[in-house]
C-alpha positions in Angstrom: -49.0 -27.5 42.9 -47.3 -25.3 45.4 -44.7 -28.0 46.1 -43.9 -28.3 42.3 -43.5 -24.6 42.0 -41.2 -24.3 45.0 -39.1 -27.2 43.6 -38.8 -25.4 40.3 -37.8 -22.2 42.0 -35.2 -24.1 44.0 -33.8 -25.7 40.8 -33.5 -22.3 39.2 -31.6 -20.9 42.2 -29.2 -23.9 42.1 -28.7 -23.4 38.4 -27.8 -19.7 38.9 -25.4 -20.5 41.7 -23.7 -23.1 39.4 -23.4 -20.6 36.6 -21.9 -17.9 38.8 -19.6 -20.3 40.7 -16.6 -18.9 38.7 -17.1 -15.6 40.6 -16.9 -15.5 44.4 -20.3 -13.9 44.8 -22.9 -12.2 42.6 -22.1 -8.9 44.3 -18.4 -9.4 43.6 -19.1 -10.2 40.0 -21.1 -7.0 39.3 -18.7 -5.0 41.5 -15.6 -6.0 39.4 -17.5 -5.1 36.3 -18.4 -1.7 37.6 -14.8 -1.0 38.7 -13.5 -2.0 35.3 -16.0 0.4 33.7 -15.1 3.2 36.0 -11.4 2.6 35.3 -12.0 2.6 31.6 -13.9 5.9 31.9 -11.0 7.7 33.6 -7.9 6.3 31.9 -6.5 7.7 28.6 -8.2 6.1 25.6 -5.8 3.5 24.0 -4.7 4.4 20.5 -6.1 2.5 17.6 -3.7 0.7 15.2 -3.0 3.1 12.4 -1.2 2.8 9.0 -0.3 6.3 7.9 -2.3 7.4 5.0 0.1 10.3 4.3 3.9 10.3 4.4 5.4 12.2 7.3 9.1 12.5 7.4 11.0 13.2 10.6 13.6 15.7 9.6 15.7 15.9 12.7 15.6 15.8 16.5 17.7 17.8 18.9 17.9 18.7 22.6 17.1 22.2 23.8 18.5 21.3 27.2 16.8 20.2 30.4 13.1 20.6 29.8 10.3 21.9 31.9 9.4 18.5 33.4 6.5 19.1 35.8 6.7 22.9 36.0 3.7 23.3 33.6 5.3 26.1 31.5 4.3 24.7 28.1 7.7 25.4 26.5 7.7 25.6 22.8 10.1 27.0 20.2 10.1 30.3 18.2 11.1 30.6 14.5 12.6 33.6 12.7 14.2 33.8 9.3 14.9 30.1 9.0 16.2 29.6 12.5 14.6 27.9 15.5 15.1 29.3 19.0 14.4 26.9 21.8 14.6 27.5 25.5 15.3 25.1 28.4 14.8 25.5 32.1 18.5 24.7 32.5 20.7 25.3 29.6 19.6 28.8 28.3 18.7 29.3 24.7 19.8 27.5 21.5 19.5 28.5 17.9 19.1 25.7 15.4 18.8 25.6 11.6 15.1 25.0 10.7 15.8 22.5 7.9 18.7 20.5 9.4 18.6 21.0 13.2 22.2 22.0 13.2 23.1 24.1 16.3 24.2 27.6 15.4 24.8 29.0 18.9 23.9 28.6 22.5 23.5 31.3 25.1 23.9 29.8 28.6 22.3 31.4 31.6 23.7 29.8 34.7 21.8 31.9 37.2 18.5 32.0 35.2 15.9 29.3 34.4 14.6 30.2 31.0 10.9 29.4 30.6 9.8 31.0 27.4 11.1 32.4 24.1 9.8 34.6 21.4 11.2 36.1 18.2 10.5 38.9 15.8 11.7 42.2 14.3 15.3 41.2 14.4 15.2 40.2 18.1 15.0 37.0 20.3 13.5 37.6 23.7 13.3 35.2 26.5 11.5 35.2 29.8 12.7 33.5 33.0 11.2 32.1 36.2 12.7 34.9 38.1 10.8 37.5 36.0 13.7 38.7 33.8 13.1 39.7 30.2 16.3 39.3 28.2 16.7 40.4 24.5 19.3 38.6 22.4 20.8 39.1 19.0 19.3 36.4 16.7 22.5 36.0 14.7 25.0 35.5 17.6 23.0 35.1 20.8 24.7 38.1 22.4 22.6 40.0 25.0 21.3 43.3 23.9 19.3 44.4 27.0 17.4 43.1 30.0 14.5 44.2 32.1 12.8 42.9 35.3 9.1 42.0 35.8 7.5 41.3 39.1 6.5 37.7 38.4 7.7 34.7 36.5 7.4 34.8 32.7 6.2 31.5 31.3 4.3 32.8 28.2 6.4 33.6 25.1 7.2 37.3 24.8 5.6 38.9 21.7 7.6 41.2 19.5 6.0 43.6 17.0 5.3 47.2 16.0 8.5 48.4 17.7 7.6 46.8 21.1 8.2 43.7 23.2 5.0 42.8 25.1 5.1 40.3 28.0 2.2 38.6 29.8 3.5 37.7 33.3 2.1 34.8 35.3 0.4 37.1 37.8 -1.8 38.5 34.9 0.2 41.7 34.4 1.0 42.8 30.9 4.2 44.8 30.4 5.3 46.7 27.2 9.0 47.4 26.6 10.6 49.5 23.9 12.2 47.2 21.2 15.5 49.1 21.0 16.7 49.3 24.6 14.1 47.6 26.9 12.8 50.7 28.4 9.4 50.0 30.0 6.7 52.0 28.2 3.7 50.9 30.3 2.1 48.1 32.3 -1.4 46.9 33.0 -2.8 44.8 35.9 -5.6 42.3 36.0 -6.9 40.8 39.3 -6.8 37.0 39.3 -9.3 34.5 40.7 -8.4 32.4 43.8 -7.8 29.3 41.7 -6.4 29.3 38.2 -4.9 26.8 35.7 -1.1 26.7 35.8 0.3 28.9 33.0 -1.0 31.6 30.7 -0.9 32.5 27.1 1.0 35.1 25.1 -0.7 38.3 24.0 -1.7 38.8 20.3 -0.9 42.0 18.6 -3.3 43.8 16.2 -2.9 47.2 14.5 -2.4 49.5 17.5 -4.0 46.9 19.9 -2.9 44.2 22.3 -5.3 41.3 22.9 -4.8 39.4 26.1 -6.7 36.4 27.5 -7.2 36.6 31.3 -7.5 34.0 34.1 -11.0 35.2 35.0 -12.4 34.0 31.6 -12.3 37.4 29.8 -10.5 38.8 26.8 -9.2 42.3 26.9 -8.1 44.8 24.2 -5.5 47.3 25.2 -4.1 50.3 23.3 -0.5 49.5 22.2 0.7 53.0 22.7 -0.1 53.4 26.4 -1.8 50.2 27.6 -5.2 51.8 28.4 -8.2 49.4 28.2 -10.3 49.6 25.1 -12.8 46.8 25.8 -13.4 43.6 27.8 -15.5 40.6 26.7 -16.4 37.4 28.5 -15.2 34.2 26.8 -16.1 31.7 29.6 -18.3 32.5 32.5 -16.7 31.5 35.9 -19.9 29.8 37.2 -20.2 27.0 39.8 -20.3 26.3 43.5 -16.6 25.8 44.0 -13.5 27.6 42.9 -12.6 24.5 40.8 -15.9 24.7 39.0 -15.5 28.4 38.4 -12.2 28.1 36.6 -12.6 29.8 33.2 -9.0 30.7 32.2 -8.2 31.9 28.7 -4.8 30.4 28.5 -4.1 30.2 24.7 -3.0 33.1 22.5 -6.0 34.7 20.9 -6.1 34.1 17.2 -6.5 37.1 14.9 -7.9 36.8 11.3 -8.4 40.1 9.6 -10.4 42.2 12.1 -11.9 39.2 13.9 -10.3 37.9 17.1 -11.0 34.4 18.4 -10.4 33.1 21.9 -11.2 29.9 23.7 -11.7 29.2 27.5 -11.1 26.4 30.0 -14.8 26.6 30.6 -15.4 24.9 27.2 -16.4 28.1 25.4 -15.1 29.8 22.2 -16.0 33.3 21.0 -15.5 35.4 17.9 -15.2 39.2 18.5 -14.9 42.2 16.2 -11.4 43.4 17.2 -11.8 47.1 16.8 -15.2 47.4 18.6 -15.2 44.4 20.9 -18.7 43.4 19.6 -19.3 39.6 19.9 -20.0 37.9 16.6 -20.8 34.4 17.9 -20.2 32.2 21.0 -20.2 28.4 21.1 -20.1 25.8 23.9 -17.0 24.1 22.7 -13.6 25.2 24.0 -10.4 24.2 25.7 -7.5 25.3 27.9 -5.0 25.9 25.1 -5.0 28.0 22.0 -6.7 27.6 18.6 -5.5 26.2 15.3 -6.6 28.4 12.4 -7.4 27.0 8.9 -8.6 28.9 5.9 -12.3 28.6 6.9 -12.3 26.8 10.2 -10.9 26.9 13.8 -9.6 23.7 15.5 -9.5 23.2 19.2 -9.0 20.4 21.8 -11.3 20.4 24.8 -10.6 19.5 28.4 -11.7 15.9 27.8 -9.5 15.3 24.7 -12.1 15.7 22.0 -10.9 17.6 18.9 -13.4 20.0 17.4 -13.6 22.0 14.2 -15.7 25.2 14.1 -16.8 27.3 11.2 -15.0 30.6 11.4 -18.0 32.7 10.2 -20.7 31.1 12.3 -19.1 29.0 15.0 -21.1 26.0 13.9 -19.6 22.6 14.5 -18.1 21.0 11.4 -16.8 17.8 13.0 -15.5 16.3 16.2 -13.0 13.4 16.9 -13.3 11.5 20.2 -10.5 8.9 19.5 -8.0 10.8 21.7 -10.0 11.2 24.9 -8.2 11.9 28.1 -4.8 11.9 26.4 -3.9 15.4 27.7 -3.8 16.9 24.2 -2.0 20.1 23.2 -3.7 22.9 21.5 -3.9 22.1 17.7 -2.0 23.7 15.0 -2.8 23.6 11.2 -0.1 21.9 9.1 -1.0 22.1 5.4 -4.4 20.3 5.0 -4.3 18.8 8.5 -4.8 19.7 12.1 -2.1 18.4 14.4 -2.2 17.7 18.2 0.4 15.9 20.4 -0.3 14.0 23.6 1.0 12.9 27.0 3.0 10.0 25.6 4.7 12.1 22.9 2.6 10.9 20.0 1.8 13.4 17.3 -1.5 13.0 15.4 -2.4 14.4 12.0 -6.2 14.9 11.4 -7.7 15.9 8.1 -9.1 19.4 8.2 -12.1 18.5 6.1 -13.5 15.6 8.2 -11.3 15.2 11.3 -10.1 11.6 10.5 -6.7 10.7 11.9 -4.5 9.9 8.9 -1.0 9.8 10.5 0.8 9.3 13.7 4.5 9.7 14.7 6.3 10.0 18.0 8.4 12.9 19.3 10.2 11.1 22.1 8.5 9.3 25.0 7.8 12.3 27.2 4.6 14.4 27.3 4.1 17.4 25.0 2.3 20.3 26.5 3.1 23.2 24.2 1.2 23.9 21.1 3.3 22.7 18.1 4.7 25.3 15.8 4.6 25.4 12.0 7.1 27.4 9.9 7.9 27.0 6.2 6.1 23.7 6.0 8.0 22.3 9.0 6.2 21.1 12.1 8.1 21.6 15.4 7.2 19.7 18.6 9.0 20.2 21.9 8.4 17.8 24.8 8.8 18.3 28.5 12.3 16.7 28.5 13.5 19.4 26.2 13.6 17.3 23.0 12.7 19.2 19.9 11.6 17.2 16.8 10.9 18.5 13.3 8.5 16.8 10.8 7.5 17.5 7.2 4.6 16.2 5.2 6.0 14.6 2.0 
């Protein structure tokens, strides 16, 4: 009996060797499979074939000049009174017609690398990598005044309530008088040892400045003199290493009535009562960029590339879409009934606000898009790292 059993075992071994003869060894076979699985888990998710369910028209495309490339400044346009203002690292600032893309003027800055642009209250204001803050006439591009900060300005200046407020890359917030650029006040915030490259613009409320900080907090400052009103934690900088502790609040806080919303690199989003600083809710979904705000929901893209929709009033998850994982998504923006994100290959994706399904896809050049798209008068504007600016409209 033992002889028969042993012969059967031998036959089974021979059969297994024959089956696996296409692979060099059993170990090699399983090793290749594991490597393929690991590679698939770290590479950007391939895009599914898609026939657009809505009609998206590309209105125009224009160059803003030499783009940011690998500087990580997240350059995006600003819009004011039917004009688009776009900055380039080399090439200064251009004004374009929102509907046609026709260039209206260009302000060249040979000695400055322009990294950010904002517009409002009859003024266009740019920030540079050398820390200059320069105000321009929106109709002609002529310089009105300039000021000097202590660090590079890569977040768009914010103009409102008679002030220009700038968030420098060292965490400092500076407030300038709108008319002549006189500095009214500044506020410092200590930074952690390791932070995500870039920061977000401030958000203005009635008499308040809301600023997201690299230590994972959101601060409210008095607009008249910059004194702190309150601080709240958005993402807690927890972990054993500096990398694990990164909790930057890098997107512009979103204000809706008296509620301010902010999201953190630590995958956390919070709703706060703006006047008092009282937390209303906090959820474990968040991302490194800003928030898209719909009528009843917030939309965000997390570090892994999942897109989430949260209920404004409770923070409850309404839906998530994981078909764009690891594609280095921008922060979302709301375009009509859709949330829009762009990715590292220049693809722009429209997702239905009610269920998160991807219903359209177009391309804005072949370079990465890092800046949150901008919507104005029904036109979606996307600027890529090569400085190409593309305008879309839902038909």
